[in-house]
Structures are given as structure tokens and as C-alpha cells.
C-alpha angles and dihedrals in degrees: 000000000000130000111289095212117104118254116269113259113211110213095165110155096010120134107224137175110242121202121235099354112175120230119248090274091058095251140090101056113205141143106281135179114245141176116238109229100170107139105246089212091054108033118179111263095235095051094252119147127227109225140186113213122237121216135190089207097093117172122217116252094040111245122228112278095034120114118191113226128208115262138170138174128281082016138313111259093227108028098030089221119140101185136050103278143163136204107239102213098194088056097082127158141161120235135181118245091248090065091060103096099184146330114262100181142290136283113247113247096250091054092044089055089053090051091048091050091051091050091052094047116107113243 
């Protein structure tokens, strides 16, 4: 018989809405948009996804670790975002697939490369 585990779903680069994600202080759970950064070549064994949170609270000037994402009203045709927002690379978490409520869009390649560079940068 074959392996009973479900096939791995690569969501790398997708912008998804995650249920009950805590803020960086570990409080204020709410549904938040996030970028999936799980390496498709090295998925987590239990099917969890590594995510970077997205926030519409974007300081000026932009702090290190923040990557602005394209947006447009009523919504961006690629990202699905409708407000100025940034991926906050230090705000990483792991979530189970059942906490992903829906797909909002995808991060364009150039922005995804910026996120990857921030994640590889030494603190």
C-alpha cells in the first residue's frame, strides 16, 4: 500500500489569511494576512507552514526587515491587498494548514526575493 500521509502542498510565496495569529508580543489574536515562506524543497514533516506576517502599520522610514508589498484599491490584481502593507520578516511563525482561511494572492517575484534576503540576513 502507499503512504497514507497527504501530499505536500507548496504555498511558497502565497499571501494567505491566517486565523487567530498573535501579534509579536504574543497577544491580540486576530485573522491576519501572511506570506508563506516554507521552502518547497524542505516542507515541514507535519504539513505546517512557515509564515511572515503582513501589517498595514508601516512606519516611515521603513525599518530593517520590512518589505513593502504592492497594493491597490479595491484590491491589487496579484497580491489581493487593498491597503499599504509590508511583510515584517522578523515576525515569523508556524501554522497548521487548518488555520489558513483562504488565499488572498501571491507576492511578486522581486518582492519575494527581498523577503528571502531579509530572512537570510544575520540579525
